C-alpha positions as CSV (number, residue, x, y, z in Angstrom):
1,M,24.5,-36.1,123.8
2,D,26.3,-39.3,124.7
3,I,30.0,-40.1,124.8
4,N,30.9,-43.8,124.9
5,K,34.0,-43.2,126.9
6,T,34.7,-41.8,130.4
7,I,36.4,-38.4,130.5
8,V,39.1,-38.0,133.2
9,L,40.7,-34.7,134.0
10,Y,44.2,-34.7,135.4
11,P,44.7,-31.7,137.7
12,H,48.2,-30.0,137.6
13,T,48.1,-29.0,141.3
14,I,46.0,-29.1,144.4
15,Y,42.8,-27.2,144.4
16,S,43.0,-23.5,145.4
17,D,40.6,-20.5,145.0
18,R,43.7,-18.5,143.9
19,D,44.5,-20.8,140.9
20,G,42.3,-19.9,137.9
21,G,43.6,-22.8,135.9
22,I,42.7,-25.4,138.5
23,N,39.3,-23.8,139.0
24,V,38.4,-24.3,135.3
25,H,39.5,-27.9,135.5
26,Y,36.9,-28.6,138.1
27,Y,34.3,-26.4,136.5
28,L,34.7,-28.2,133.1
29,A,34.1,-31.5,135.0
30,S,31.0,-30.0,136.6
31,L,29.7,-28.8,133.3
32,L,30.2,-32.2,131.6
33,K,28.5,-33.9,134.5
34,S,25.5,-31.6,134.1
35,R,25.2,-32.9,130.5
36,N,25.1,-36.5,131.8
37,I,28.7,-37.2,130.7
38,N,30.6,-39.9,132.7
39,V,33.4,-37.7,134.0
40,K,36.0,-38.1,136.9
41,M,38.8,-36.1,138.3
42,F,42.0,-38.1,138.8
43,N,43.0,-38.1,142.4
44,N,46.7,-37.2,142.1
45,H,46.1,-34.4,144.6
46,D,44.0,-34.3,147.8
47,S,41.7,-31.6,146.4
48,S,38.4,-31.3,148.2
49,N,36.3,-28.5,146.8
50,E,32.7,-27.4,146.2
51,I,32.8,-27.4,142.4
52,F,33.3,-31.1,141.6
53,S,34.3,-34.0,143.9
54,D,33.9,-37.2,141.9
55,F,37.5,-38.7,142.0
56,T,39.1,-41.8,140.6
57,N,42.5,-43.5,141.1
58,T,42.5,-45.7,138.0
59,I,41.5,-45.5,134.3
60,D,40.3,-48.1,131.8
61,I,42.9,-47.4,129.0
62,D,40.6,-48.4,126.1
63,N,37.5,-46.5,127.3
64,T,38.9,-43.3,128.8
65,I,39.7,-39.9,127.4
66,V,42.2,-38.0,129.6
67,I,42.5,-34.3,129.6
68,Y,45.9,-32.7,130.5
69,C,46.7,-29.0,130.5
70,E,49.8,-27.7,128.9
71,G,51.5,-27.7,132.3
72,I,51.7,-31.5,132.4
73,V,54.8,-33.2,130.9
74,G,54.1,-36.3,128.9
75,N,51.2,-38.7,129.5
76,P,51.4,-39.8,133.2
77,L,48.4,-42.2,132.9
78,N,49.6,-43.7,129.6
79,A,46.2,-42.9,128.2
80,K,45.3,-44.0,124.6
81,Y,43.0,-41.0,124.0
82,V,44.5,-37.7,125.1
83,V,43.3,-34.1,125.0
84,R,45.9,-31.4,125.6
85,W,44.1,-28.3,127.0
86,M,46.1,-25.2,126.3
87,L,45.2,-22.9,129.2
88,S,48.0,-20.6,128.2
89,E,50.2,-20.1,125.2
90,L,53.1,-22.5,125.0
91,G,56.3,-20.8,126.1
92,K,54.5,-18.2,128.3
93,N,53.7,-20.0,131.5
94,V,55.4,-23.4,130.8
95,P,58.5,-24.1,128.7
96,H,58.2,-24.7,125.0
97,S,60.2,-27.8,125.5
98,Y,57.2,-29.6,127.0
99,L,55.9,-30.0,123.5
100,S,58.5,-32.7,122.8
101,S,57.0,-34.9,125.5
102,W,53.5,-34.9,123.9
103,D,52.3,-37.4,121.3
104,K,51.5,-35.8,117.9
105,N,48.1,-37.6,117.9
106,E,46.8,-35.9,121.0
107,L,43.9,-33.5,120.3
108,V,44.5,-29.8,121.1
109,Y,42.0,-27.3,122.5
110,Y,42.7,-23.7,123.4
111,F,41.3,-21.7,126.3
112,L,42.5,-18.4,124.9
113,S,43.1,-17.0,121.4
114,E,46.6,-17.0,120.0
115,K,48.3,-15.1,117.2
116,K,48.6,-18.2,115.0
117,I,44.8,-18.7,115.2
118,K,44.1,-15.1,114.2
119,D,46.7,-15.3,111.4
120,S,45.1,-18.5,109.9
121,P,41.3,-18.1,110.2
122,E,40.8,-20.8,107.6
123,K,42.0,-23.3,110.3
124,Y,39.5,-22.2,112.9
125,G,37.0,-24.9,113.7
126,S,39.1,-27.7,112.2
127,I,42.7,-27.5,113.3
128,Y,42.3,-24.7,115.9
129,K,39.5,-25.3,118.4
130,F,38.5,-23.7,121.6
131,L,37.5,-25.2,125.0
132,T,36.8,-22.1,127.1
133,T,35.0,-22.6,130.4
134,I,34.8,-19.4,132.6
135,Y,34.0,-20.0,136.2
136,L,32.4,-17.5,138.6
137,K,31.8,-18.9,142.1
138,P,28.0,-18.4,142.7
139,N,27.0,-15.5,145.0
140,T,30.6,-14.6,145.7
141,F,31.6,-11.5,143.7
142,I,29.4,-8.9,145.3
143,N,29.4,-5.1,145.6
144,Y,28.7,-4.4,149.2
145,N,27.7,-0.8,148.3
146,Q,29.8,0.4,151.2
147,T,32.0,3.6,151.3
148,R,35.1,3.1,149.4
149,S,38.1,5.2,148.5
150,G,41.7,5.1,147.1
151,Y,43.6,2.8,144.8
152,C,44.8,-0.7,144.8
153,H,47.0,-2.3,142.1
154,V,48.6,-5.5,140.8
155,Y,51.7,-6.1,138.6
156,K,51.6,-9.8,137.9
157,K,52.3,-10.5,134.2
158,K,53.6,-7.0,133.4
159,F,56.2,-8.6,131.1
160,Y,53.7,-8.4,128.3
161,H,54.5,-4.6,128.1
162,K,57.7,-4.8,126.0
163,N,58.4,-1.1,126.4
164,G,57.9,-1.1,130.1
165,I,55.0,0.3,132.1
166,Q,53.9,3.8,133.1
167,I,53.0,3.9,136.8
168,M,49.3,4.8,137.0
169,H,48.6,4.4,140.7
170,P,49.4,7.0,143.5
171,P,52.1,6.3,146.1
172,D,49.6,5.3,148.7
173,S,48.0,2.6,146.5
174,V,47.8,-0.8,148.1
175,E,49.3,-3.7,146.2
176,L,47.2,-6.8,145.9
177,A,50.0,-9.3,146.7
178,H,48.2,-12.3,148.2
179,F,44.7,-13.6,149.0
180,S,43.7,-16.9,150.6
181,N,40.2,-17.3,149.1
182,Y,37.6,-15.5,147.0
183,E,35.8,-14.0,150.0
184,E,39.0,-12.3,151.1
185,L,39.5,-11.0,147.6
186,V,36.0,-9.6,147.4
187,A,36.4,-7.8,150.7
188,F,39.6,-6.3,149.4
189,F,38.0,-4.9,146.2
190,N,35.1,-3.5,148.2
191,R,37.5,-1.3,150.1
192,F,38.8,0.7,147.1
193,E,37.4,2.9,144.4
194,Y,40.0,2.1,141.8
195,F,42.0,-1.0,140.8
196,V,45.0,-0.5,138.5
197,C,46.0,-3.7,136.7
198,Y,49.3,-3.8,134.8
199,D,48.7,-7.4,133.7
200,P,46.8,-7.4,130.4
201,C,45.8,-11.1,130.8
202,S,44.3,-11.1,134.3
203,F,40.8,-12.1,135.3
204,L,41.1,-9.8,138.3
205,V,39.8,-6.8,136.3
206,C,36.5,-8.7,135.9
207,I,36.3,-9.6,139.6
208,A,37.0,-6.0,140.6
209,A,34.2,-4.7,138.3
210,L,31.8,-7.3,139.8
211,C,32.7,-6.0,143.2
212,G,32.1,-2.3,142.2
213,C,35.7,-1.3,142.1
214,I,36.6,0.5,138.9
215,P,39.3,-1.5,137.1
216,I,41.9,0.4,135.0
217,L,43.9,-1.7,132.6
218,H,47.3,-0.4,131.5
219,K,47.2,-0.2,127.8
220,V,49.3,-2.5,125.6
221,D,51.3,-0.7,122.9
222,G,49.6,-0.9,119.5
223,V,46.5,-2.6,120.9
224,S,43.1,-0.8,121.0
225,K,40.4,-1.4,123.5
226,E,38.3,-3.3,120.9
227,Q,41.4,-5.4,120.0
228,W,42.0,-6.2,123.6
229,F,38.5,-7.5,124.4
230,T,38.0,-9.3,121.1
231,G,41.4,-10.9,121.1
232,K,42.1,-9.6,117.6
233,G,45.3,-7.7,118.7
234,D,48.4,-9.2,120.1
235,I,46.8,-10.1,123.5
236,N,45.2,-13.6,124.0
237,S,41.6,-13.3,125.0
238,C,38.9,-15.7,126.3
239,F,36.3,-13.7,124.4
240,Y,37.7,-14.3,121.0
241,E,35.2,-16.9,119.8
242,Y,32.3,-14.9,121.2
243,Y,33.2,-11.9,119.1
244,L,33.7,-13.9,116.0
245,V,29.9,-14.1,115.8
246,N,28.7,-11.2,118.0
247,E,29.2,-7.6,117.2
248,Y,31.6,-5.7,119.5
249,T,30.2,-2.6,121.3
250,N,32.2,-0.5,123.7
251,F,32.8,-2.9,126.6
252,P,31.3,-1.5,129.9
253,G,32.8,-1.5,133.4
254,I,36.5,-1.9,132.5
255,A,38.7,1.1,131.7
256,Y,41.3,0.7,129.1
257,G,43.7,3.4,130.0
258,S,43.1,6.4,132.3
259,E,41.1,8.3,129.7
260,D,38.4,5.6,129.8
261,I,37.7,6.0,133.5
262,E,34.6,8.2,133.2
263,Y,32.9,5.9,130.7
264,T,33.7,3.0,133.0
265,R,32.3,4.8,136.0
266,S,29.0,5.4,134.1
267,T,28.7,1.8,132.9
268,L,30.0,-0.1,135.9
269,N,26.4,-1.1,136.8
270,L,26.0,-2.7,133.4
271,F,29.0,-4.9,133.7
272,P,27.5,-7.9,135.7
273,D,24.7,-8.7,133.2
274,Y,26.8,-7.9,130.2
275,F,29.6,-10.2,131.4
276,N,27.3,-13.0,132.6
277,N,25.6,-13.1,129.2
278,I,28.9,-13.5,127.4
279,I,30.0,-16.2,129.9
280,K,26.8,-18.2,129.4
281,W,27.2,-18.0,125.6
282,I,30.9,-19.1,125.7
283,N,30.3,-22.0,128.2
284,N,27.4,-23.4,126.2
285,Q,29.0,-22.9,122.8
286,T,32.4,-24.4,123.6
287,L,30.9,-27.4,125.5
288,D,28.5,-28.4,122.8
289,K,31.3,-28.5,120.2
290,F,33.6,-30.4,122.5
291,I,31.1,-33.1,123.4
292,T,30.3,-33.6,119.7
293,D,34.1,-34.0,119.1
294,M,34.5,-36.5,121.9
295,Q,31.7,-38.7,120.4
296,H,34.0,-39.2,117.4
297,F,37.5,-38.8,118.9
298,E,39.4,-40.5,116.1
299,K,37.9,-38.4,113.3
300,N,39.2,-35.0,114.7
301,I,42.2,-33.4,113.0
302,N,43.0,-30.8,115.7
303,T,46.1,-32.8,116.7
304,I,49.4,-31.8,118.2
305,G,51.0,-32.6,114.9
306,N,48.7,-30.3,113.0
307,N,48.8,-27.5,115.6
308,F,52.5,-27.3,116.4
309,Y,54.5,-29.0,113.6
């Protein structure tokens, strides 16, 4: 596939292992480069990293497509061709008021499912489109098969639980409050038998499972396990597009509520292959469609105007 324009990604912050949003920026660039697309990262931050390191300080306005995430106000590069990559739902992590700074002709792609997409399935593939690139640092998330015990937990985005949370971890549980890099996080998860996650939209449950620590998600009121994983409930999911065409079976390796722990324990060894197969499908599917769209940028109708007005 060939795109007759350069693609430039504009990162919202300096690179960090701890920032999932910035990781997928660099990973998208790496995936596009692997398809022989001319792609650059705009050097607005000093962001050396091992995923992608081809930077630029300028753009050719007439021959460049710039990708901004929802966390960028306006169009800093004054680009003619703009993609707005919605890594989170507008109004959740960034103010809804950012919308007024975006041009109505920008194209929109979603990383996660949203309620409006599920409520209007007839718009999927035309108005509502996905660009989901899930990054796993190679040879990093490892189960050391060492002796482990006890609980760890994290609160993070617990505000999703409108009726509050029920404490599921014991008093001596260790809170995951900070980690400097993936290696430190992996070592942390290899110490514990259980990881209680009160954030229903955290990738940490997947990392814990890959490290052999049993992840226990706090249930969301009115959302079943199937709805959580498929994104067909009220929680946004990166698996939504996958389960539109693939049948759901009881997801292994992640407990949805305490009653799911024994099933999770018995299927934890199945999680890495199961998860990696889903990731491979999502990354290839979303990238193929996106590249095709970029070959005919002006013909797409998934604009800001059609998505938000």
